[in-house]
C-alpha positions as CSV (number, residue, x, y, z in Angstrom):
1,M,3.0,187.0,82.3
2,V,3.1,189.6,84.8
3,G,2.8,187.0,88.0
4,K,5.6,185.1,86.5
5,L,8.3,187.7,86.3
6,R,7.3,188.9,89.6
7,Y,7.6,185.3,91.0
8,N,11.4,184.9,88.9
9,R,12.1,188.1,91.1
10,E,10.9,187.2,94.9
11,E,12.7,183.5,94.1
12,K,16.0,185.6,92.9
13,L,15.4,188.1,95.7
14,K,15.0,185.2,98.3
15,E,18.3,183.3,96.9
16,I,20.3,186.3,97.1
17,K,19.3,186.6,101.0
18,V,19.9,183.0,101.3
19,F,23.7,183.5,99.9
20,V,24.5,187.0,102.2
21,D,22.8,185.0,105.2
22,G,24.9,181.8,104.8
23,F,27.7,184.2,103.9
24,C,27.7,186.2,107.0
25,E,27.8,182.9,108.8
26,R,30.7,181.4,107.9
27,H,32.5,184.2,107.2
28,G,31.8,186.7,109.9
29,Y,31.5,189.4,107.5
30,G,29.2,190.2,104.3
31,P,30.1,189.4,101.1
32,S,31.1,191.4,97.9
33,T,28.7,192.4,95.1
34,R,31.0,190.6,92.8
35,Q,30.3,187.2,95.0
36,V,27.0,187.8,94.9
37,A,26.7,187.8,90.9
38,T,29.3,184.9,90.5
39,S,27.0,183.3,93.1
40,S,23.4,184.2,91.1
41,G,24.4,184.1,88.1
42,L,23.4,187.8,87.6
43,S,25.5,191.0,86.5
44,N,26.8,193.4,88.9
45,G,24.8,195.3,88.0
46,M,21.2,193.5,88.6
47,V,22.8,192.4,91.7
48,I,22.8,196.2,92.8
49,Y,19.2,195.8,92.0
50,Y,18.6,193.8,94.0
51,L,20.8,194.3,97.4
52,K,18.6,197.7,96.9
53,E,15.2,195.9,96.8
54,L,16.5,194.0,100.2
55,E,17.7,197.2,101.7
56,K,14.2,199.0,100.8
57,R,12.4,195.8,102.5
58,G,14.6,196.2,105.7
59,E,15.9,192.3,104.9
60,I,19.9,193.3,104.6
61,T,22.2,196.2,105.6
62,K,25.0,198.2,104.1
63,G,28.3,199.1,105.2
64,R,30.4,200.7,103.4
65,S,29.1,200.5,99.7
66,Y,27.8,197.7,98.3
67,M,28.7,199.6,94.6
68,S,32.2,198.8,95.6
69,N,33.5,195.3,95.8
70,A,34.4,196.2,99.3
71,S,34.2,192.4,100.8
72,Q,32.4,193.7,104.6
73,S,30.0,195.6,102.3
74,I,26.4,193.7,102.8
75,S,25.4,192.0,105.9
76,T,21.9,190.4,107.0
77,K,20.1,192.8,109.4
78,T,19.8,190.2,112.1
79,Y,23.3,189.4,111.7
80,D,26.1,192.0,113.7
81,I,28.8,192.4,112.0
């Protein structure tokens, strides 16, 4: 059971990273927490948890604060705003 939960967690992290990458490419800035939540079907609190995990891994960086709904808050590590 633990392996399945970890798999789902890793899949959700990947899904969020792909969304952030695509959003940055299309718009030139990072999505808000609410936009990530809407795309992933998660609550804002869970999105913040996953974003913190991605940031800890060095896969994304935060701008002002992804705890707020600022539209230029999240970007991928390789995308320069």
